[in-house]
BAFITI-323332 format. One record per residue (C-alpha): x negated, y negated, z; residue in one letter. Coordinates in nm, 2 decimals, decimal comma. Layout:
<node><px>X</px><py>Y</py><pz>Z</pz><aa>A</aa></node>
...
END
This chain:
<node><px>2,64</px><py>-0,92</py><pz>-1,48</pz><aa>M</aa></node>
<node><px>2,91</px><py>-1,00</py><pz>-1,18</pz><aa>K</aa></node>
<node><px>2,86</px><py>-0,70</py><pz>-1,01</pz><aa>N</aa></node>
<node><px>2,50</px><py>-0,64</py><pz>-1,16</pz><aa>Q</aa></node>
<node><px>2,39</px><py>-0,90</py><pz>-0,93</pz><aa>I</aa></node>
<node><px>2,63</px><py>-0,77</py><pz>-0,61</pz><aa>D</aa></node>
<node><px>2,43</px><py>-0,45</py><pz>-0,61</pz><aa>K</aa></node>
<node><px>2,21</px><py>-0,39</py><pz>-0,34</pz><aa>P</aa></node>
<node><px>1,80</px><py>-0,47</py><pz>-0,40</pz><aa>R</aa></node>
<node><px>1,55</px><py>-0,30</py><pz>-0,34</pz><aa>C</aa></node>
<node><px>1,17</px><py>-0,43</py><pz>-0,31</pz><aa>N</aa></node>
<node><px>0,95</px><py>-0,11</py><pz>-0,25</pz><aa>C</aa></node>
<node><px>0,85</px><py>0,01</py><pz>0,10</pz><aa>G</aa></node>
<node><px>0,49</px><py>0,04</py><pz>0,27</pz><aa>I</aa></node>
<node><px>0,32</px><py>0,15</py><pz>0,56</pz><aa>I</aa></node>
<node><px>-0,02</px><py>0,17</py><pz>0,69</pz><aa>G</aa></node>
<node><px>-0,13</px><py>0,33</py><pz>1,01</pz><aa>V</aa></node>
<node><px>-0,44</px><py>0,28</py><pz>1,18</pz><aa>F</aa></node>
<node><px>-0,62</px><py>0,55</py><pz>1,42</pz><aa>G</aa></node>
<node><px>-0,42</px><py>0,88</py><pz>1,50</pz><aa>H</aa></node>
<node><px>-0,40</px><py>1,20</py><pz>1,40</pz><aa>P</aa></node>
<node><px>-0,05</px><py>1,24</py><pz>1,29</pz><aa>E</aa></node>
<node><px>-0,16</px><py>0,93</py><pz>1,06</pz><aa>A</aa></node>
<node><px>0,07</px><py>1,06</py><pz>0,79</pz><aa>S</aa></node>
<node><px>0,29</px><py>1,24</py><pz>0,99</pz><aa>L</aa></node>
<node><px>0,37</px><py>0,87</py><pz>1,10</pz><aa>I</aa></node>
<node><px>0,39</px><py>0,70</py><pz>0,72</pz><aa>S</aa></node>
<node><px>0,59</px><py>1,02</py><pz>0,65</pz><aa>Y</aa></node>
<node><px>0,87</px><py>0,92</py><pz>0,87</pz><aa>Y</aa></node>
<node><px>0,78</px><py>0,54</py><pz>0,84</pz><aa>G</aa></node>
<node><px>0,89</px><py>0,62</py><pz>0,46</pz><aa>L</aa></node>
<node><px>1,21</px><py>0,77</py><pz>0,52</pz><aa>H</aa></node>
<node><px>1,31</px><py>0,47</py><pz>0,77</pz><aa>A</aa></node>
<node><px>1,19</px><py>0,22</py><pz>0,49</pz><aa>L</aa></node>
<node><px>1,39</px><py>0,47</py><pz>0,16</pz><aa>Q</aa></node>
<node><px>1,66</px><py>0,19</py><pz>0,15</pz><aa>H</aa></node>
<node><px>1,40</px><py>-0,06</py><pz>0,00</pz><aa>R</aa></node>
<node><px>1,30</px><py>0,23</py><pz>-0,34</pz><aa>G</aa></node>
<node><px>1,42</px><py>0,56</py><pz>-0,43</pz><aa>Q</aa></node>
<node><px>1,23</px><py>0,60</py><pz>-0,76</pz><aa>E</aa></node>
<node><px>0,85</px><py>0,75</py><pz>-0,62</pz><aa>A</aa></node>
<node><px>0,69</px><py>0,76</py><pz>-0,33</pz><aa>A</aa></node>
<node><px>0,28</px><py>0,85</py><pz>-0,18</pz><aa>G</aa></node>
<node><px>0,10</px><py>0,87</py><pz>0,13</pz><aa>I</aa></node>
<node><px>-0,23</px><py>0,87</py><pz>0,08</pz><aa>L</aa></node>
<node><px>-0,51</px><py>0,92</py><pz>0,36</pz><aa>S</aa></node>
<node><px>-0,87</px><py>0,86</py><pz>0,54</pz><aa>L</aa></node>
<node><px>-1,09</px><py>1,19</py><pz>0,62</pz><aa>E</aa></node>
<node><px>-1,37</px><py>1,11</py><pz>0,82</pz><aa>N</aa></node>
<node><px>-1,64</px><py>1,44</py><pz>0,81</pz><aa>D</aa></node>
<node><px>-1,95</px><py>1,48</py><pz>0,87</pz><aa>K</aa></node>
<node><px>-2,18</px><py>1,37</py><pz>0,53</pz><aa>Q</aa></node>
<node><px>-1,88</px><py>1,11</py><pz>0,43</pz><aa>K</aa></node>
<node><px>-1,51</px><py>0,92</py><pz>0,41</pz><aa>S</aa></node>
<node><px>-1,27</px><py>1,05</py><pz>0,17</pz><aa>H</aa></node>
<node><px>-0,94</px><py>1,02</py><pz>0,05</pz><aa>F</aa></node>
<node><px>-0,65</px><py>1,24</py><pz>0,02</pz><aa>N</aa></node>
<node><px>-0,34</px><py>1,14</py><pz>-0,14</pz><aa>I</aa></node>
<node><px>-0,03</px><py>1,30</py><pz>-0,24</pz><aa>H</aa></node>
<node><px>0,26</px><py>1,16</py><pz>-0,43</pz><aa>K</aa></node>
<node><px>0,54</px><py>1,21</py><pz>-0,67</pz><aa>G</aa></node>
<node><px>0,84</px><py>1,07</py><pz>-0,85</pz><aa>I</aa></node>
<node><px>1,18</px><py>1,13</py><pz>-0,62</pz><aa>G</aa></node>
<node><px>1,30</px><py>1,03</py><pz>-0,24</pz><aa>L</aa></node>
<node><px>1,07</px><py>1,11</py><pz>0,06</pz><aa>V</aa></node>
<node><px>1,21</px><py>1,42</py><pz>0,15</pz><aa>S</aa></node>
<node><px>1,19</px><py>1,56</py><pz>-0,23</pz><aa>E</aa></node>
<node><px>0,79</px><py>1,45</py><pz>-0,28</pz><aa>V</aa></node>
<node><px>0,65</px><py>1,57</py><pz>0,03</pz><aa>F</aa></node>
<node><px>0,68</px><py>1,93</py><pz>0,19</pz><aa>S</aa></node>
<node><px>0,56</px><py>2,07</py><pz>0,49</pz><aa>D</aa></node>
<node><px>0,26</px><py>2,29</py><pz>0,29</pz><aa>S</aa></node>
<node><px>0,12</px><py>1,87</py><pz>0,24</pz><aa>N</aa></node>
<node><px>0,20</px><py>1,74</py><pz>0,61</pz><aa>L</aa></node>
<node><px>0,12</px><py>1,97</py><pz>0,82</pz><aa>F</aa></node>
<node><px>-0,16</px><py>2,12</py><pz>0,64</pz><aa>T</aa></node>
<node><px>-0,56</px><py>1,95</py><pz>0,55</pz><aa>S</aa></node>
<node><px>-0,38</px><py>1,78</py><pz>0,22</pz><aa>E</aa></node>
<node><px>-0,32</px><py>1,49</py><pz>0,38</pz><aa>L</aa></node>
<node><px>-0,57</px><py>1,52</py><pz>0,67</pz><aa>N</aa></node>
<node><px>-0,76</px><py>1,19</py><pz>0,82</pz><aa>G</aa></node>
<node><px>-0,70</px><py>0,94</py><pz>1,13</pz><aa>N</aa></node>
<node><px>-0,55</px><py>0,65</py><pz>0,90</pz><aa>S</aa></node>
<node><px>-0,33</px><py>0,61</py><pz>0,62</pz><aa>A</aa></node>
<node><px>-0,12</px><py>0,38</py><pz>0,35</pz><aa>I</aa></node>
<node><px>0,22</px><py>0,49</py><pz>0,21</pz><aa>G</aa></node>
<node><px>0,43</px><py>0,31</py><pz>-0,05</pz><aa>H</aa></node>
<node><px>0,87</px><py>0,38</py><pz>-0,13</pz><aa>N</aa></node>
<node><px>0,85</px><py>0,28</py><pz>-0,51</pz><aa>R</aa></node>
<node><px>1,06</px><py>0,06</py><pz>-0,66</pz><aa>Y</aa></node>
<node><px>0,99</px><py>-0,07</py><pz>-0,98</pz><aa>S</aa></node>
<node><px>0,89</px><py>-0,43</py><pz>-1,07</pz><aa>T</aa></node>
<node><px>0,65</px><py>-0,41</py><pz>-1,36</pz><aa>T</aa></node>
<node><px>0,53</px><py>-0,11</py><pz>-1,54</pz><aa>G</aa></node>
<node><px>0,75</px><py>0,23</py><pz>-1,67</pz><aa>A</aa></node>
<node><px>0,92</px><py>0,35</py><pz>-1,39</pz><aa>S</aa></node>
<node><px>0,91</px><py>0,71</py><pz>-1,53</pz><aa>D</aa></node>
<node><px>0,51</px><py>0,73</py><pz>-1,50</pz><aa>S</aa></node>
<node><px>0,35</px><py>0,91</py><pz>-1,26</pz><aa>R</aa></node>
<node><px>0,02</px><py>0,69</py><pz>-1,29</pz><aa>K</aa></node>
<node><px>0,25</px><py>0,43</py><pz>-1,17</pz><aa>N</aa></node>
<node><px>0,35</px><py>0,57</py><pz>-0,84</pz><aa>I</aa></node>
<node><px>0,13</px><py>0,37</py><pz>-0,53</pz><aa>Q</aa></node>
<node><px>-0,04</px><py>0,40</py><pz>-0,32</pz><aa>P</aa></node>
<node><px>-0,41</px><py>0,33</py><pz>-0,62</pz><aa>F</aa></node>
<node><px>-0,78</px><py>0,45</py><pz>-0,48</pz><aa>H</aa></node>
<node><px>-1,09</px><py>0,40</py><pz>-0,62</pz><aa>V</aa></node>
<node><px>-1,42</px><py>0,46</py><pz>-0,54</pz><aa>N</aa></node>
<node><px>-1,76</px><py>0,16</py><pz>-0,63</pz><aa>Y</aa></node>
<node><px>-2,02</px><py>0,00</py><pz>-0,53</pz><aa>R</aa></node>
<node><px>-1,84</px><py>-0,05</py><pz>-0,15</pz><aa>L</aa></node>
<node><px>-1,71</px><py>0,27</py><pz>-0,07</pz><aa>G</aa></node>
<node><px>-1,35</px><py>0,37</py><pz>-0,06</pz><aa>N</aa></node>
<node><px>-1,10</px><py>0,14</py><pz>-0,15</pz><aa>L</aa></node>
<node><px>-0,68</px><py>0,22</py><pz>-0,20</pz><aa>A</aa></node>
<node><px>-0,42</px><py>-0,02</py><pz>-0,20</pz><aa>I</aa></node>
<node><px>0,02</px><py>-0,05</py><pz>-0,15</pz><aa>A</aa></node>
<node><px>0,17</px><py>-0,35</py><pz>-0,30</pz><aa>H</aa></node>
<node><px>0,58</px><py>-0,47</py><pz>-0,23</pz><aa>N</aa></node>
<node><px>0,64</px><py>-0,74</py><pz>-0,43</pz><aa>G</aa></node>
<node><px>0,53</px><py>-0,94</py><pz>-0,78</pz><aa>N</aa></node>
<node><px>0,20</px><py>-1,12</py><pz>-0,94</pz><aa>L</aa></node>
<node><px>0,35</px><py>-1,39</py><pz>-1,13</pz><aa>T</aa></node>
<node><px>-0,03</px><py>-1,43</py><pz>-1,33</pz><aa>N</aa></node>
<node><px>-0,06</px><py>-1,06</py><pz>-1,33</pz><aa>A</aa></node>
<node><px>-0,07</px><py>-1,04</py><pz>-1,72</pz><aa>K</aa></node>
<node><px>-0,37</px><py>-1,37</py><pz>-1,76</pz><aa>S</aa></node>
<node><px>-0,51</px><py>-1,17</py><pz>-1,47</pz><aa>L</aa></node>
<node><px>-0,51</px><py>-0,82</py><pz>-1,63</pz><aa>R</aa></node>
<node><px>-0,57</px><py>-1,01</py><pz>-2,00</pz><aa>E</aa></node>
<node><px>-0,89</px><py>-1,16</py><pz>-1,82</pz><aa>K</aa></node>
<node><px>-0,99</px><py>-0,83</py><pz>-1,71</pz><aa>L</aa></node>
<node><px>-0,95</px><py>-0,65</py><pz>-2,05</pz><aa>V</aa></node>
<node><px>-1,18</px><py>-0,93</py><pz>-2,18</pz><aa>D</aa></node>
<node><px>-1,42</px><py>-0,84</py><pz>-1,98</pz><aa>D</aa></node>
<node><px>-1,46</px><py>-0,42</py><pz>-1,97</pz><aa>G</aa></node>
<node><px>-1,20</px><py>-0,36</py><pz>-1,74</pz><aa>A</aa></node>
<node><px>-1,02</px><py>-0,01</py><pz>-1,78</pz><aa>I</aa></node>
<node><px>-0,64</px><py>-0,03</py><pz>-1,66</pz><aa>F</aa></node>
<node><px>-0,50</px><py>0,33</py><pz>-1,54</pz><aa>Q</aa></node>
<node><px>-0,19</px><py>0,19</py><pz>-1,48</pz><aa>T</aa></node>
<node><px>0,06</px><py>-0,03</py><pz>-1,66</pz><aa>T</aa></node>
<node><px>0,16</px><py>-0,22</py><pz>-1,26</pz><aa>S</aa></node>
<node><px>0,01</px><py>-0,55</py><pz>-1,13</pz><aa>D</aa></node>
<node><px>-0,07</px><py>-0,39</py><pz>-0,81</pz><aa>T</aa></node>
<node><px>-0,38</px><py>-0,25</py><pz>-1,02</pz><aa>E</aa></node>
<node><px>-0,49</px><py>-0,55</py><pz>-1,12</pz><aa>V</aa></node>
<node><px>-0,59</px><py>-0,65</py><pz>-0,73</pz><aa>I</aa></node>
<node><px>-0,74</px><py>-0,33</py><pz>-0,73</pz><aa>L</aa></node>
<node><px>-0,94</px><py>-0,47</py><pz>-0,99</pz><aa>H</aa></node>
<node><px>-1,00</px><py>-0,85</py><pz>-0,86</pz><aa>L</aa></node>
<node><px>-1,13</px><py>-0,66</py><pz>-0,58</pz><aa>I</aa></node>
<node><px>-1,40</px><py>-0,39</py><pz>-0,71</pz><aa>A</aa></node>
<node><px>-1,53</px><py>-0,74</py><pz>-1,00</pz><aa>R</aa></node>
<node><px>-1,59</px><py>-0,98</py><pz>-0,70</pz><aa>S</aa></node>
<node><px>-1,99</px><py>-1,07</py><pz>-0,67</pz><aa>R</aa></node>
<node><px>-1,91</px><py>-1,14</py><pz>-0,23</pz><aa>Q</aa></node>
<node><px>-2,16</px><py>-0,90</py><pz>-0,09</pz><aa>S</aa></node>
<node><px>-1,90</px><py>-0,82</py><pz>0,22</pz><aa>E</aa></node>
<node><px>-1,58</px><py>-0,64</py><pz>0,17</pz><aa>Q</aa></node>
<node><px>-1,35</px><py>-0,91</py><pz>0,37</pz><aa>I</aa></node>
<node><px>-1,45</px><py>-1,13</py><pz>0,17</pz><aa>D</aa></node>
<node><px>-1,41</px><py>-1,01</py><pz>-0,15</pz><aa>Q</aa></node>
<node><px>-1,05</px><py>-0,94</py><pz>-0,04</pz><aa>I</aa></node>
<node><px>-0,97</px><py>-1,32</py><pz>0,01</pz><aa>K</aa></node>
<node><px>-1,18</px><py>-1,38</py><pz>-0,30</pz><aa>E</aa></node>
<node><px>-0,90</px><py>-1,12</py><pz>-0,54</pz><aa>A</aa></node>
<node><px>-0,62</px><py>-1,23</py><pz>-0,28</pz><aa>I</aa></node>
<node><px>-0,67</px><py>-1,62</py><pz>-0,36</pz><aa>S</aa></node>
<node><px>-0,65</px><py>-1,59</py><pz>-0,76</pz><aa>Q</aa></node>
<node><px>-0,33</px><py>-1,39</py><pz>-0,73</pz><aa>V</aa></node>
<node><px>0,00</px><py>-1,54</py><pz>-0,71</pz><aa>Q</aa></node>
<node><px>0,30</px><py>-1,44</py><pz>-0,63</pz><aa>G</aa></node>
<node><px>0,53</px><py>-1,29</py><pz>-0,37</pz><aa>A</aa></node>
<node><px>0,33</px><py>-0,97</py><pz>-0,24</pz><aa>Y</aa></node>
<node><px>0,26</px><py>-0,79</py><pz>0,13</pz><aa>S</aa></node>
<node><px>-0,03</px><py>-0,56</py><pz>0,07</pz><aa>L</aa></node>
<node><px>-0,21</px><py>-0,30</py><pz>0,29</pz><aa>V</aa></node>
<node><px>-0,49</px><py>-0,24</py><pz>0,20</pz><aa>I</aa></node>
<node><px>-0,76</px><py>0,08</py><pz>0,35</pz><aa>L</aa></node>
<node><px>-1,11</px><py>0,10</py><pz>0,35</pz><aa>T</aa></node>
<node><px>-1,36</px><py>0,38</py><pz>0,49</pz><aa>N</aa></node>
<node><px>-1,36</px><py>0,21</py><pz>0,79</pz><aa>D</aa></node>
<node><px>-1,03</px><py>-0,05</py><pz>0,82</pz><aa>K</aa></node>
<node><px>-0,69</px><py>-0,13</py><pz>0,73</pz><aa>L</aa></node>
<node><px>-0,66</px><py>-0,49</py><pz>0,62</pz><aa>I</aa></node>
<node><px>-0,25</px><py>-0,62</py><pz>0,57</pz><aa>A</aa></node>
<node><px>-0,22</px><py>-0,92</py><pz>0,40</pz><aa>A</aa></node>
<node><px>0,11</px><py>-1,15</py><pz>0,30</pz><aa>R</aa></node>
<node><px>0,18</px><py>-1,44</py><pz>0,00</pz><aa>D</aa></node>
<node><px>0,17</px><py>-1,79</py><pz>0,18</pz><aa>S</aa></node>
<node><px>0,54</px><py>-1,83</py><pz>0,13</pz><aa>L</aa></node>
<node><px>0,63</px><py>-1,51</py><pz>0,36</pz><aa>G</aa></node>
<node><px>0,87</px><py>-1,38</py><pz>0,09</pz><aa>I</aa></node>
<node><px>0,83</px><py>-0,99</py><pz>0,13</pz><aa>R</aa></node>
<node><px>0,82</px><py>-0,89</py><pz>0,49</pz><aa>P</aa></node>
<node><px>0,58</px><py>-0,73</py><pz>0,66</pz><aa>L</aa></node>
<node><px>0,54</px><py>-0,65</py><pz>1,06</pz><aa>C</aa></node>
<node><px>0,30</px><py>-0,50</py><pz>1,25</pz><aa>I</aa></node>
<node><px>0,31</px><py>-0,22</py><pz>1,53</pz><aa>G</aa></node>
<node><px>0,10</px><py>0,02</py><pz>1,84</pz><aa>K</aa></node>
<node><px>0,17</px><py>0,33</py><pz>1,90</pz><aa>L</aa></node>
<node><px>-0,09</px><py>0,45</py><pz>2,15</pz><aa>N</aa></node>
<node><px>-0,34</px><py>0,30</py><pz>2,07</pz><aa>G</aa></node>
<node><px>-0,32</px><py>0,33</py><pz>1,71</pz><aa>S</aa></node>
<node><px>-0,18</px><py>0,07</py><pz>1,46</pz><aa>Y</aa></node>
<node><px>0,13</px><py>0,05</py><pz>1,21</pz><aa>I</aa></node>
<node><px>0,19</px><py>-0,23</py><pz>1,00</pz><aa>V</aa></node>
<node><px>0,50</px><py>-0,13</py><pz>0,76</pz><aa>T</aa></node>
<node><px>0,75</px><py>-0,36</py><pz>0,58</pz><aa>S</aa></node>
<node><px>1,05</px><py>-0,35</py><pz>0,84</pz><aa>E</aa></node>
<node><px>1,06</px><py>-0,23</py><pz>1,24</pz><aa>T</aa></node>
<node><px>1,25</px><py>0,01</py><pz>1,12</pz><aa>C</aa></node>
<node><px>0,99</px><py>0,21</py><pz>1,07</pz><aa>A</aa></node>
<node><px>0,80</px><py>0,18</py><pz>1,38</pz><aa>L</aa></node>
<node><px>1,13</px><py>0,24</py><pz>1,59</pz><aa>D</aa></node>
<node><px>1,16</px><py>0,56</py><pz>1,36</pz><aa>I</aa></node>
<node><px>0,77</px><py>0,67</py><pz>1,57</pz><aa>N</aa></node>
<node><px>0,89</px><py>0,52</py><pz>1,92</pz><aa>S</aa></node>
<node><px>0,62</px><py>0,26</py><pz>1,84</pz><aa>A</aa></node>
<node><px>0,64</px><py>-0,12</py><pz>1,98</pz><aa>S</aa></node>
<node><px>0,63</px><py>-0,39</py><pz>1,78</pz><aa>Y</aa></node>
<node><px>0,37</px><py>-0,69</py><pz>1,81</pz><aa>I</aa></node>
<node><px>0,42</px><py>-0,93</py><pz>1,57</pz><aa>R</aa></node>
<node><px>0,48</px><py>-1,00</py><pz>1,19</pz><aa>D</aa></node>
<node><px>0,20</px><py>-1,10</py><pz>1,03</pz><aa>V</aa></node>
<node><px>0,19</px><py>-1,51</py><pz>0,94</pz><aa>V</aa></node>
<node><px>0,30</px><py>-1,57</py><pz>0,54</pz><aa>P</aa></node>
<node><px>-0,05</px><py>-1,65</py><pz>0,44</pz><aa>G</aa></node>
<node><px>-0,28</px><py>-1,42</py><pz>0,77</pz><aa>E</aa></node>
<node><px>-0,49</px><py>-1,11</py><pz>0,64</pz><aa>I</aa></node>
<node><px>-0,52</px><py>-0,92</py><pz>0,93</pz><aa>V</aa></node>
<node><px>-0,85</px><py>-0,71</py><pz>0,96</pz><aa>V</aa></node>
<node><px>-0,77</px><py>-0,41</py><pz>1,20</pz><aa>I</aa></node>
END
């Protein structure tokens, strides 16, 4: 038992980039720097705005960052976009070998596109999930992160930020979140600040990430930590 206690503990790594033409590449380098936080799987989702509408591009898979991504998706149209979020997975809930549980998760609902990457544990996820299922929600994964997406999508608030606030107010536990919409990058941290989250800047674009090492590898400047209980809208 002592050896298990002494083993390094991973907690997932997250990153969000807003307003940079190489958002996915920045996310990739950030996830590479955050590899110590999770080695099971990795994913990057980018937001591409064309003349007709905004849409998400996504690539994710099981393995290390260097195994999941290559030149064929980082330097082609597969992950185009000026904003992106990324995730390194260390499973705490949900099957670790299921591709469905690899983040980021995304949906398209009445107010547009919505994607999320989450580091943490929601202690009331089971009860929230049971209530949502009773109300007709259909879950695609066994991860507690998907609960937050359903809470946002089912909120009757008219403004998207108010929907996110309402959803976050219902969850309990330790969490740091990056949420990407059609026009915003949103970061949130639990009220006790148990999971880390910080903000940086790179040539006029913004980066939100678990640790400053993801800023350093991209030569971005550190601005500040997200305050416990704070929701930041970029």
